[in-house]
C-alpha positions as CSV (number, residue, x, y, z in Angstrom):
1,M,93.8,109.7,155.3
2,S,93.7,109.9,151.5
3,A,91.9,108.2,148.8
4,S,92.4,107.7,145.1
5,I,89.5,109.4,143.2
6,S,88.8,108.4,139.6
7,G,87.7,111.1,137.3
8,S,84.1,111.0,136.1
9,A,85.4,110.7,132.5
10,D,87.0,107.4,133.6
11,I,83.6,106.1,134.7
12,L,81.0,107.7,132.5
13,P,80.9,107.8,128.7
14,R,83.2,110.6,127.5
15,D,80.4,111.8,125.2
16,L,77.7,111.7,127.8
17,F,77.1,115.5,127.5
18,A,78.2,115.9,123.9
19,N,76.1,118.6,122.2
20,K,74.9,119.8,125.6
21,T,75.4,123.2,127.2
22,V,76.1,123.6,130.9
23,F,75.9,127.1,132.4
24,V,77.6,127.6,135.8
25,T,77.1,130.7,137.9
26,G,80.1,131.5,140.1
27,G,82.1,129.4,137.6
28,G,85.4,131.2,137.8
29,S,86.8,129.2,140.7
30,G,86.4,126.7,143.4
31,I,83.8,124.0,143.5
32,N,81.8,125.5,140.7
33,L,84.9,125.6,138.3
34,G,85.5,122.0,139.3
35,I,82.0,121.1,138.3
36,A,82.5,122.8,135.0
37,H,85.7,120.7,134.4
38,S,83.7,117.6,135.2
39,F,81.2,118.4,132.5
40,A,83.8,119.5,130.1
41,R,85.6,116.1,130.4
42,L,82.2,114.5,129.5
43,G,81.9,116.4,126.2
44,A,79.8,119.5,127.3
45,A,80.1,123.0,126.0
46,I,80.6,125.2,129.1
47,A,79.3,128.7,129.9
48,I,80.6,130.4,133.1
49,C,79.7,133.7,134.7
50,G,81.0,135.6,137.7
51,R,81.8,139.1,138.8
52,S,85.5,139.1,137.7
53,Q,86.2,138.9,134.0
54,D,89.9,138.3,134.6
55,K,89.1,135.3,136.8
56,L,86.6,134.0,134.2
57,D,89.2,134.4,131.4
58,N,91.7,132.3,133.4
59,A,89.1,129.6,134.0
60,A,88.1,129.6,130.4
61,T,91.7,129.1,129.3
62,A,91.9,126.0,131.5
63,L,88.6,124.7,130.3
64,R,89.5,125.2,126.6
65,A,92.7,123.3,127.3
66,S,90.6,120.2,128.1
67,G,88.9,120.6,124.7
68,A,85.7,122.4,125.7
69,V,84.0,125.1,123.8
70,V,83.5,127.9,126.4
71,S,81.6,131.1,126.8
72,A,82.8,133.3,129.7
73,I,81.0,136.6,130.3
74,A,81.0,138.6,133.6
75,A,77.6,138.8,135.3
76,D,76.5,139.5,138.8
77,V,73.7,137.1,139.8
78,R,72.1,139.9,141.7
79,V,71.5,141.8,138.5
80,P,69.0,139.9,136.3
81,E,69.9,142.0,133.2
82,Q,73.5,141.0,133.4
83,L,72.5,137.3,133.7
84,E,70.1,137.6,130.8
85,A,72.9,139.1,128.7
86,A,75.4,136.4,129.6
87,M,72.8,133.7,128.9
88,S,71.8,135.2,125.5
89,A,75.5,135.4,124.5
90,S,76.1,131.8,125.5
91,R,73.0,130.7,123.6
92,E,74.3,132.4,120.4
93,T,77.8,130.8,120.9
94,I,77.1,127.3,122.2
95,G,73.3,126.8,122.2
96,D,70.4,126.6,124.7
97,I,71.2,125.7,128.2
98,D,70.7,122.0,129.0
99,V,72.0,122.1,132.6
100,L,72.1,125.2,134.9
101,I,74.4,125.1,137.9
102,C,73.4,127.7,140.5
103,G,76.7,127.9,142.4
104,A,77.3,131.6,143.0
105,A,77.6,132.1,146.8
106,G,79.1,134.1,149.5
107,N,80.2,133.3,153.1
108,F,82.1,134.6,156.0
109,L,82.0,133.9,159.8
110,S,80.2,136.4,162.0
111,K,78.7,136.4,165.4
112,S,75.0,137.3,165.0
113,E,75.3,140.3,167.3
114,S,78.1,141.6,165.1
115,L,76.5,140.8,161.7
116,S,75.4,144.0,159.9
117,P,72.0,144.2,158.2
118,N,74.0,144.8,154.9
119,G,76.1,141.7,155.5
120,F,73.0,139.6,156.0
121,K,71.3,141.0,153.0
122,T,74.4,140.5,150.8
123,I,74.5,136.8,151.4
124,V,70.7,136.4,150.9
125,D,71.0,138.4,147.6
126,I,73.9,136.4,146.2
127,D,72.7,132.9,147.3
128,L,68.9,133.0,147.3
129,V,68.0,135.9,145.0
130,G,70.8,135.1,142.7
131,S,69.7,131.5,142.4
132,F,66.1,132.6,141.5
133,N,67.4,135.2,139.0
134,A,69.6,132.6,137.2
135,S,66.7,130.0,137.2
136,R,64.2,132.6,135.9
137,M,66.5,134.0,133.2
138,A,67.3,130.4,132.0
139,F,63.7,129.2,132.0
140,A,62.9,129.7,128.3
141,Q,66.1,127.9,127.3
142,L,65.6,125.1,129.8
143,T,62.0,124.7,128.5
144,R,63.3,124.1,125.0
145,T,65.9,121.6,126.1
146,R,63.8,120.0,128.9
147,G,66.9,120.6,131.0
148,S,67.8,120.5,134.6
149,I,68.8,122.9,137.4
150,L,71.3,122.0,140.2
151,F,71.6,124.2,143.2
152,I,74.8,124.0,145.3
153,T,73.7,124.5,148.9
154,A,75.3,123.7,152.3
155,P,74.6,121.8,155.5
156,M,73.7,125.2,157.1
157,A,70.4,124.9,155.2
158,H,69.4,121.9,157.3
159,M,70.9,122.4,160.7
160,A,72.1,125.3,162.9
161,H,75.8,126.3,162.6
162,A,77.3,128.9,164.8
163,F,78.3,132.2,163.1
164,Q,76.2,131.4,160.1
165,A,72.9,133.2,160.8
166,H,73.1,134.8,157.3
167,V,74.1,131.7,155.4
168,G,71.7,129.2,157.0
169,P,68.5,131.1,156.0
170,A,69.9,131.9,152.5
171,K,70.7,128.3,151.8
172,A,67.5,127.0,153.4
173,G,65.7,129.4,151.0
174,V,67.6,127.9,148.1
175,E,66.6,124.4,149.1
176,M,62.9,125.4,149.2
177,L,63.3,127.3,145.9
178,M,64.6,124.0,144.4
179,K,61.5,122.1,145.6
180,N,59.1,124.7,144.4
181,L,60.7,124.8,140.9
182,A,60.7,121.0,140.8
183,L,57.0,121.0,141.5
184,E,56.0,123.9,139.2
185,W,58.4,123.3,136.3
186,G,58.2,119.5,136.2
187,P,55.4,119.7,133.6
188,Y,57.8,121.6,131.3
189,G,60.2,118.6,131.6
190,I,62.6,120.6,133.8
191,R,64.1,118.8,136.8
192,A,65.5,120.7,139.8
193,N,67.8,119.2,142.5
194,S,70.4,120.3,144.9
195,I,73.9,119.1,146.1
196,V,74.9,119.6,149.7
197,P,78.7,119.5,149.9
198,G,80.5,118.7,153.1
199,F,84.1,119.9,153.8
200,I,85.8,120.1,150.4
201,A,89.6,120.3,150.5
202,D,91.6,123.1,149.0
203,T,88.8,125.5,148.4
204,E,88.3,129.2,149.1
205,G,85.3,128.3,151.2
206,M,87.3,126.2,153.6
207,R,89.9,129.0,154.0
208,R,87.2,131.5,154.8
209,I,85.6,129.5,157.6
210,S,88.3,127.2,159.0
211,A,91.0,127.8,161.5
212,Q,93.0,125.1,159.9
213,G,91.8,124.9,156.3
214,G,91.5,121.2,156.7
215,G,93.8,118.6,158.3
216,A,93.7,115.6,160.5
217,A,91.2,117.1,162.9
218,F,88.7,117.3,160.0
219,D,89.4,113.8,158.9
220,D,88.7,112.4,162.4
221,Y,85.3,114.3,162.4
222,I,84.1,112.8,159.1
223,P,82.8,109.2,159.2
224,L,84.7,108.4,156.0
225,R,87.8,109.9,157.6
226,R,88.8,112.3,154.9
227,M,87.7,115.6,153.4
228,G,86.0,115.6,150.0
229,H,87.5,116.5,146.6
230,V,86.2,119.0,144.2
231,D,85.9,116.3,141.6
232,E,83.5,114.4,143.8
233,I,81.0,117.3,143.7
234,G,81.4,117.2,139.9
235,H,80.7,113.5,139.8
236,A,77.5,114.1,141.7
237,A,76.5,116.9,139.4
238,A,77.1,114.8,136.3
239,F,75.0,112.0,137.7
240,L,72.1,114.2,138.7
241,S,72.1,115.9,135.3
242,S,72.4,112.7,133.3
243,P,69.8,110.3,131.9
244,L,70.7,108.0,134.9
245,A,68.7,110.5,137.1
246,A,65.9,111.2,134.7
247,Y,63.3,110.4,137.3
248,I,64.9,112.3,140.1
249,T,63.7,115.8,140.9
250,G,63.1,117.8,144.1
251,T,65.9,116.0,145.8
252,S,68.8,117.1,148.0
253,L,71.9,114.9,147.5
254,W,74.4,115.0,150.4
255,V,78.0,114.6,149.2
256,D,79.8,114.9,152.6
257,G,81.3,111.6,153.6
258,G,78.7,111.3,156.4
259,Q,79.8,114.6,157.9
260,A,76.2,115.8,158.8
261,L,75.6,112.6,160.9
262,A,77.9,114.0,163.6
263,G,76.1,117.4,163.7
264,S,77.7,120.9,163.6
265,G,79.6,120.8,166.9
266,F,83.1,120.4,165.3
267,F,82.3,123.2,162.9
268,N,81.2,125.5,165.7
269,A,84.3,124.9,167.8
270,N,86.6,125.3,164.8
271,S,84.9,128.5,163.7
272,A,85.1,130.0,167.1
273,T,88.8,129.4,167.1
274,H,89.0,130.9,163.6
275,L,87.2,134.0,164.7
276,E,89.4,134.4,167.8
277,N,92.6,134.1,165.7
278,A,91.3,136.6,163.3
279,K,90.9,139.3,165.9
280,P,93.2,142.3,165.5
281,A,96.0,142.5,168.0
282,Q,95.1,144.7,171.0
């Protein structure tokens, strides 16, 4: 089942984020790059960081083609000094950060008894520690702009999912980090919220954790009977970062077509099949 999705620039004023800077971690691909495009269509200057400069350069070319001014500098969110350098460079080029998108993340399927301590630590370091690092390094700029932070989390933060013993705790930590920052940084005029995406079609995340990468079985599982589109996460990000949401902070916004209402059973069964299919031939 498909649906026609209008771009945010067709709904919101095209200059909604004019003279604003949006910094996106993990912005070289996937949902995070889609979010960057949504803000670019609404007039924002865009800064993206990630570990691969080549990937960032390709993303920056596409963003500039839409008319955005872009800063694209490689930085690993696990390394505060690299983030600080990327944010300082973007400030010099396109100004203080108005909106920080903490999107850098990792994921893979693993049975808990097979999950290595290093594998667990890697996900926590990227998702949770990386989100703190980005927020902390951006704090001074966000204070000057009275800006906002958006964390991209996952349903695993709120309910148990099989083969996600590393992701669930990391994302749950990000959700609580969001709430703590909303509480502590509210007096500085900084808002903090999160977006909880459901199954989003044609993304690397789906290919990593799905036996099918999407399809009719997924549509039947979701109350709205379709997977989400990257643009729909961008729409939610634009709303939460706009004056329309000026009194919203400390909130998790689910953008999942009602997926979570059915629990994690379908994910668990599909992931088990994916793991089985991925086993090397005996």
